[in-house]
KEKE-763221 format. One record per residue (C-alpha): residue in one letter; x negated, y negated, z. Coordinates in steps of 0.2 Angstrom, whole numbers, plus 5000, padded with zeros to 4 digits. Example, Ala and Ser with C-alpha at 12.3 -4.5 7.8 and 13.67 -1.06 7.14 Angstrom:
REM residues 2
NODE aa    X    Y    Z
NODE  A 4938 5022 5039
NODE  S 4932 5005 5036
//
This chain:
REM residues 474
NODE aa    X    Y    Z
NODE  X 4466 4491 5800
NODE  X 4473 4496 5783
NODE  X 4460 4503 5772
NODE  X 4464 4493 5756
NODE  X 4452 4479 5763
NODE  X 4438 4491 5765
NODE  X 4426 4486 5750
NODE  X 4414 4500 5746
NODE  X 4407 4490 5731
NODE  X 4401 4476 5742
NODE  X 4392 4485 5756
NODE  X 4376 4476 5761
NODE  X 4379 4461 5750
NODE  X 4367 4447 5754
NODE  X 4375 4430 5752
NODE  X 4367 4413 5748
NODE  X 4372 4395 5749
NODE  X 4365 4383 5736
NODE  X 4373 4367 5741
NODE  X 4366 4366 5759
NODE  X 4351 4355 5762
NODE  X 4336 4365 5767
NODE  X 4331 4359 5784
NODE  X 4318 4372 5787
NODE  X 4329 4385 5795
NODE  X 4334 4400 5785
NODE  X 4348 4412 5788
NODE  X 4349 4429 5779
NODE  X 4367 4436 5781
NODE  X 4373 4453 5775
NODE  X 4391 4459 5776
NODE  X 4399 4476 5776
NODE  X 4416 4483 5776
NODE  X 4432 4474 5773
NODE  X 4438 4458 5765
NODE  X 4441 4451 5782
NODE  X 4422 4453 5786
NODE  X 4417 4444 5770
NODE  X 4430 4430 5774
NODE  X 4422 4429 5792
NODE  X 4405 4428 5785
NODE  X 4410 4412 5776
NODE  X 4416 4405 5793
NODE  X 4399 4410 5800
NODE  X 4390 4402 5786
NODE  X 4399 4386 5789
NODE  X 4395 4386 5808
NODE  X 4377 4389 5805
NODE  X 4376 4376 5791
NODE  X 4381 4363 5804
NODE  X 4366 4368 5814
NODE  X 4354 4365 5799
NODE  X 4353 4383 5792
NODE  X 4353 4386 5774
NODE  X 4355 4404 5768
NODE  X 4343 4414 5758
NODE  X 4343 4430 5748
NODE  X 4324 4432 5752
NODE  X 4324 4442 5768
NODE  X 4305 4438 5770
NODE  X 4308 4419 5773
NODE  X 4322 4422 5785
NODE  X 4322 4415 5803
NODE  X 4338 4423 5808
NODE  X 4345 4439 5801
NODE  X 4364 4443 5804
NODE  X 4373 4458 5799
NODE  X 4392 4457 5799
NODE  X 4398 4475 5802
NODE  X 4412 4487 5801
NODE  X 4417 4502 5812
NODE  X 4432 4508 5802
NODE  X 4422 4523 5796
NODE  X 4407 4533 5802
NODE  X 4397 4531 5786
NODE  X 4398 4512 5787
NODE  X 4390 4513 5804
NODE  X 4376 4524 5798
NODE  X 4372 4512 5784
NODE  X 4371 4498 5796
NODE  X 4360 4507 5809
NODE  X 4348 4512 5795
NODE  X 4348 4494 5790
NODE  X 4344 4488 5807
NODE  X 4330 4500 5809
NODE  X 4322 4492 5793
NODE  X 4324 4475 5801
NODE  X 4317 4480 5817
NODE  X 4300 4484 5808
NODE  X 4300 4466 5802
NODE  X 4303 4461 5820
NODE  X 4287 4470 5825
NODE  X 4277 4460 5812
NODE  X 4286 4443 5816
NODE  X 4291 4443 5834
NODE  X 4300 4426 5832
NODE  X 4313 4433 5820
NODE  X 4330 4434 5827
NODE  X 4341 4449 5823
NODE  X 4359 4449 5827
NODE  X 4374 4460 5824
NODE  X 4392 4453 5821
NODE  X 4409 4460 5819
NODE  X 4417 4476 5824
NODE  X 4402 4486 5828
NODE  X 4395 4472 5838
NODE  X 4409 4474 5851
NODE  X 4409 4493 5851
NODE  X 4391 4496 5852
NODE  X 4384 4481 5861
NODE  X 4375 4491 5875
NODE  X 4367 4504 5864
NODE  X 4361 4492 5851
NODE  X 4354 4479 5863
NODE  X 4348 4489 5878
NODE  X 4345 4507 5873
NODE  X 4340 4507 5855
NODE  X 4334 4489 5856
NODE  X 4338 4486 5837
NODE  X 4345 4468 5839
NODE  X 4343 4452 5849
NODE  X 4360 4446 5849
NODE  X 4378 4452 5848
NODE  X 4393 4442 5843
NODE  X 4411 4449 5842
NODE  X 4424 4443 5829
NODE  X 4430 4429 5841
NODE  X 4413 4423 5846
NODE  X 4406 4415 5830
NODE  X 4407 4397 5837
NODE  X 4395 4403 5850
NODE  X 4382 4408 5838
NODE  X 4370 4393 5840
NODE  X 4370 4395 5859
NODE  X 4367 4413 5857
NODE  X 4352 4410 5846
NODE  X 4345 4397 5858
NODE  X 4347 4410 5872
NODE  X 4336 4422 5862
NODE  X 4323 4409 5860
NODE  X 4321 4409 5879
NODE  X 4317 4428 5879
NODE  X 4335 4433 5884
NODE  X 4346 4446 5875
NODE  X 4362 4436 5870
NODE  X 4380 4444 5870
NODE  X 4397 4437 5867
NODE  X 4410 4450 5863
NODE  X 4425 4442 5872
NODE  X 4441 4444 5862
NODE  X 4453 4429 5861
NODE  X 4472 4428 5860
NODE  X 4471 4411 5852
NODE  X 4455 4410 5840
NODE  X 4459 4409 5822
NODE  X 4445 4397 5816
NODE  X 4459 4387 5808
NODE  X 4449 4370 5810
NODE  X 4434 4377 5801
NODE  X 4432 4375 5783
NODE  X 4424 4391 5776
NODE  X 4408 4388 5766
NODE  X 4412 4398 5750
NODE  X 4398 4410 5747
NODE  X 4401 4412 5728
NODE  X 4398 4394 5722
NODE  X 4408 4392 5706
NODE  X 4419 4406 5711
NODE  X 4436 4411 5704
NODE  X 4444 4420 5718
NODE  X 4444 4417 5737
NODE  X 4450 4425 5753
NODE  X 4461 4415 5764
NODE  X 4464 4423 5782
NODE  X 4481 4420 5788
NODE  X 4481 4432 5804
NODE  X 4468 4439 5815
NODE  X 4468 4455 5825
NODE  X 4482 4469 5825
NODE  X 4495 4475 5837
NODE  X 4500 4491 5828
NODE  X 4489 4503 5837
NODE  X 4488 4516 5824
NODE  X 4480 4531 5833
NODE  X 4465 4533 5821
NODE  X 4461 4514 5820
NODE  X 4448 4504 5830
NODE  X 4453 4487 5825
NODE  X 4465 4483 5840
NODE  X 4450 4486 5851
NODE  X 4437 4477 5840
NODE  X 4447 4462 5834
NODE  X 4460 4460 5848
NODE  X 4478 4456 5848
NODE  X 4487 4449 5833
NODE  X 4489 4430 5831
NODE  X 4494 4419 5816
NODE  X 4486 4404 5809
NODE  X 4495 4387 5807
NODE  X 4503 4387 5790
NODE  X 4498 4369 5786
NODE  X 4479 4373 5788
NODE  X 4482 4388 5776
NODE  X 4490 4377 5763
NODE  X 4477 4364 5765
NODE  X 4463 4377 5762
NODE  X 4473 4384 5746
NODE  X 4475 4366 5739
NODE  X 4456 4363 5742
NODE  X 4451 4379 5733
NODE  X 4462 4375 5718
NODE  X 4455 4357 5717
NODE  X 4437 4365 5717
NODE  X 4441 4376 5703
NODE  X 4447 4392 5711
NODE  X 4462 4400 5702
NODE  X 4466 4415 5714
NODE  X 4468 4417 5732
NODE  X 4471 4432 5742
NODE  X 4480 4430 5759
NODE  X 4472 4441 5771
NODE  X 4478 4450 5787
NODE  X 4477 4467 5795
NODE  X 4496 4466 5793
NODE  X 4502 4451 5783
NODE  X 4520 4456 5784
NODE  X 4520 4452 5803
NODE  X 4514 4434 5800
NODE  X 4524 4423 5812
NODE  X 4521 4405 5815
NODE  X 4531 4398 5830
NODE  X 4541 4414 5831
NODE  X 4540 4427 5844
NODE  X 4539 4446 5840
NODE  X 4558 4446 5845
NODE  X 4562 4433 5833
NODE  X 4564 4419 5846
NODE  X 4558 4401 5842
NODE  X 4543 4396 5853
NODE  X 4544 4377 5851
NODE  X 4561 4370 5845
NODE  X 4551 4354 5839
NODE  X 4541 4364 5826
NODE  X 4546 4373 5810
NODE  X 4545 4391 5810
NODE  X 4537 4401 5796
NODE  X 4537 4420 5792
NODE  X 4526 4428 5778
NODE  X 4538 4427 5764
NODE  X 4540 4408 5767
NODE  X 4521 4406 5769
NODE  X 4518 4415 5752
NODE  X 4531 4404 5744
NODE  X 4523 4388 5750
NODE  X 4506 4394 5743
NODE  X 4514 4399 5726
NODE  X 4520 4381 5725
NODE  X 4502 4374 5726
NODE  X 4501 4376 5707
NODE  X 4508 4388 5695
NODE  X 4490 4390 5689
NODE  X 4485 4397 5706
NODE  X 4487 4416 5706
NODE  X 4492 4423 5723
NODE  X 4488 4440 5730
NODE  X 4489 4447 5748
NODE  X 4482 4461 5758
NODE  X 4488 4471 5767
NODE  X 4507 4476 5769
NODE  X 4513 4488 5782
NODE  X 4527 4499 5777
NODE  X 4537 4497 5793
NODE  X 4537 4478 5792
NODE  X 4538 4474 5773
NODE  X 4555 4466 5770
NODE  X 4566 4464 5754
NODE  X 4564 4445 5757
NODE  X 4545 4447 5753
NODE  X 4549 4457 5738
NODE  X 4562 4444 5732
NODE  X 4549 4430 5733
NODE  X 4536 4440 5723
NODE  X 4549 4442 5710
NODE  X 4554 4424 5710
NODE  X 4536 4417 5706
NODE  X 4526 4421 5691
NODE  X 4510 4417 5699
NODE  X 4513 4429 5714
NODE  X 4505 4445 5707
NODE  X 4517 4460 5705
NODE  X 4505 4471 5715
NODE  X 4508 4478 5732
NODE  X 4496 4488 5742
NODE  X 4507 4499 5754
NODE  X 4496 4511 5764
NODE  X 4505 4528 5767
NODE  X 4490 4537 5775
NODE  X 4500 4554 5775
NODE  X 4516 4560 5766
NODE  X 4521 4570 5781
NODE  X 4532 4563 5795
NODE  X 4524 4573 5809
NODE  X 4507 4568 5804
NODE  X 4513 4550 5803
NODE  X 4520 4552 5820
NODE  X 4503 4558 5827
NODE  X 4495 4543 5818
NODE  X 4508 4531 5827
NODE  X 4512 4523 5810
NODE  X 4530 4518 5815
NODE  X 4539 4525 5800
NODE  X 4544 4542 5792
NODE  X 4541 4549 5775
NODE  X 4559 4544 5770
NODE  X 4557 4526 5776
NODE  X 4541 4524 5766
NODE  X 4550 4531 5750
NODE  X 4564 4519 5754
NODE  X 4552 4504 5753
NODE  X 4545 4511 5737
NODE  X 4562 4512 5730
NODE  X 4565 4494 5735
NODE  X 4549 4488 5727
NODE  X 4554 4496 5710
NODE  X 4572 4490 5711
NODE  X 4567 4471 5715
NODE  X 4550 4471 5705
NODE  X 4552 4484 5691
NODE  X 4535 4481 5684
NODE  X 4526 4481 5701
NODE  X 4509 4490 5703
NODE  X 4508 4500 5719
NODE  X 4492 4506 5727
NODE  X 4490 4515 5744
NODE  X 4478 4522 5757
NODE  X 4477 4541 5761
NODE  X 4468 4549 5775
NODE  X 4466 4568 5773
NODE  X 4462 4580 5787
NODE  X 4469 4571 5801
NODE  X 4470 4580 5818
NODE  X 4481 4596 5816
NODE  X 4485 4593 5798
NODE  X 4492 4610 5791
NODE  X 4492 4615 5773
NODE  X 4510 4612 5772
NODE  X 4508 4594 5778
NODE  X 4494 4592 5766
NODE  X 4506 4598 5752
NODE  X 4518 4585 5758
NODE  X 4505 4571 5754
NODE  X 4503 4578 5737
NODE  X 4521 4579 5733
NODE  X 4524 4561 5739
NODE  X 4510 4556 5727
NODE  X 4520 4565 5713
NODE  X 4535 4556 5718
NODE  X 4528 4538 5718
NODE  X 4514 4540 5705
NODE  X 4503 4526 5713
NODE  X 4493 4515 5701
NODE  X 4478 4515 5713
NODE  X 4473 4524 5729
NODE  X 4459 4522 5742
NODE  X 4456 4540 5749
NODE  X 4446 4546 5763
NODE  X 4442 4561 5774
NODE  X 4447 4557 5792
NODE  X 4433 4553 5804
NODE  X 4436 4551 5822
NODE  X 4432 4534 5830
NODE  X 4428 4532 5848
NODE  X 4440 4523 5860
NODE  X 4455 4527 5848
NODE  X 4471 4535 5854
NODE  X 4467 4550 5842
NODE  X 4451 4553 5851
NODE  X 4459 4553 5868
NODE  X 4475 4563 5863
NODE  X 4471 4575 5848
NODE  X 4457 4587 5843
NODE  X 4448 4583 5827
NODE  X 4451 4602 5822
NODE  X 4452 4602 5803
NODE  X 4435 4609 5797
NODE  X 4425 4596 5786
NODE  X 4424 4608 5772
NODE  X 4443 4609 5772
NODE  X 4444 4591 5773
NODE  X 4433 4589 5758
NODE  X 4443 4602 5748
NODE  X 4460 4593 5752
NODE  X 4452 4576 5748
NODE  X 4446 4582 5731
NODE  X 4464 4588 5727
NODE  X 4471 4571 5731
NODE  X 4457 4562 5721
NODE  X 4461 4573 5706
NODE  X 4479 4570 5707
NODE  X 4477 4551 5709
NODE  X 4464 4550 5694
NODE  X 4478 4558 5683
NODE  X 4491 4545 5689
NODE  X 4479 4530 5687
NODE  X 4475 4536 5669
NODE  X 4494 4537 5665
NODE  X 4497 4520 5673
NODE  X 4483 4513 5661
NODE  X 4489 4522 5646
NODE  X 4506 4514 5648
NODE  X 4498 4497 5646
NODE  X 4490 4501 5629
NODE  X 4497 4490 5616
NODE  X 4503 4477 5628
NODE  X 4497 4459 5630
NODE  X 4490 4456 5647
NODE  X 4486 4439 5656
NODE  X 4469 4440 5663
NODE  X 4459 4428 5674
NODE  X 4441 4428 5668
NODE  X 4429 4433 5682
NODE  X 4413 4433 5673
NODE  X 4401 4445 5664
NODE  X 4405 4463 5663
NODE  X 4393 4476 5671
NODE  X 4392 4485 5655
NODE  X 4385 4471 5644
NODE  X 4382 4452 5644
NODE  X 4392 4451 5628
NODE  X 4408 4457 5637
NODE  X 4418 4448 5651
NODE  X 4430 4455 5663
NODE  X 4444 4450 5674
NODE  X 4460 4457 5682
NODE  X 4477 4456 5676
NODE  X 4492 4453 5687
NODE  X 4494 4471 5691
NODE  X 4476 4471 5698
NODE  X 4469 4482 5684
NODE  X 4451 4478 5678
NODE  X 4451 4472 5660
NODE  X 4435 4472 5649
NODE  X 4434 4462 5633
NODE  X 4422 4454 5621
NODE  X 4416 4437 5628
NODE  X 4418 4427 5612
NODE  X 4425 4410 5618
NODE  X 4431 4415 5635
NODE  X 4426 4405 5650
NODE  X 4424 4410 5668
NODE  X 4439 4404 5678
NODE  X 4451 4402 5663
NODE  X 4466 4413 5658
NODE  X 4466 4423 5642
NODE  X 4479 4435 5634
NODE  X 4471 4451 5630
NODE  X 4479 4465 5619
NODE  X 4475 4482 5628
NODE  X 4468 4494 5615
NODE  X 4459 4508 5626
NODE  X 4458 4513 5644
NODE  X 4450 4525 5657
NODE  X 4457 4529 5674
NODE  X 4448 4514 5681
NODE  X 4447 4501 5667
NODE  X 4457 4493 5653
NODE  X 4448 4488 5637
NODE  X 4455 4476 5624
NODE  X 4452 4460 5614
NODE  X 4457 4442 5617
NODE  X 4472 4436 5608
NODE  X 4474 4419 5615
NODE  X 4464 4407 5626
NODE  X 4476 4398 5638
//
């Protein structure tokens, strides 16, 4: 799993539906981790709504508590375990309360959570959400309920997700599930299964429906969007000659054609699979954001080999050169893992030098944490001391902060088109939104309306935010 979709800012976010009739049953749903998990939670909410459940932000009135979890990093699991312990105390006071765990942790820790620690009543993996009503019924009979079977076909394409931010501006649209890449540090192939692509017609229908409901931005989601293939085998052969084929560049072009007012993003690309054809489609359409998240993980070819990433330092830099050639003003972000198994000081310096060469606009930076069942756990020793990992991570963060600040400084004095997301955290008198390059822009509210586009002149900046004033309301 590429770490771009790991969203620290939304950990433990409770969600609420205001448009579902209250039939007496209340669901409290909390999501952790990646954008894919938040998208999955919308599928879960839809399934449960059909069973008469309305959601609530008040945990005290919940009949069912479900945590949608992440196993990508150890600290995410620690947070979830602590949260489950809190919920277990409520279970002692209200024995009829049903507590369940969904997502990646569900598959990996089903035995310990259910039988040994007795923290949950039910466990449902990412491909078992249709079975949730049956699992809840099983709990009602006094049984522990489990379904963590992985599917080679499930995409939930026929389920219309219930949007959890009613009146929202931006929405996630899942285009693939699972992953076939088998990066040595990653648990996703074991927790989410093999990769499969969703029918493009259902994706287009969802995007059109979102636009008609007032959404003005969609993010196409997949563990590796570049490997999206509909009716095409991994070898490029057509599966069914009576059906049209679609690759990722073609899908993105179809979504861009829904409306020029619908802004299109995607996450996440993989350096070994990203083609010039994709870049040319981005350059062709003004409503496809010139922003690409291209995780490098390490700047050293030997480390990349140990990570089983499928590309070298030189190949990665070749993809960066292609982006800058085809989309000159494209913003580029990345993921970096420091302290991977066996990483030497020279290999760490290669990561720093690659950062100097590329000058990423943003980066998501982490210390390596060994995950059970991965190839790295079986094959390599986690031998970089934690103190040294922290030191190297700080060096990477310091360098990136400088590059992010430089990127934002270059935008001072420019006019940026911004999609208004709503009030800024700093003040109700300010609104915020992102420009096409994915920079957060803060500006005085004045006449701006949520979900509209405005042109903002950038006057100041920090390494994280652009500050300006509205010049025109579109």
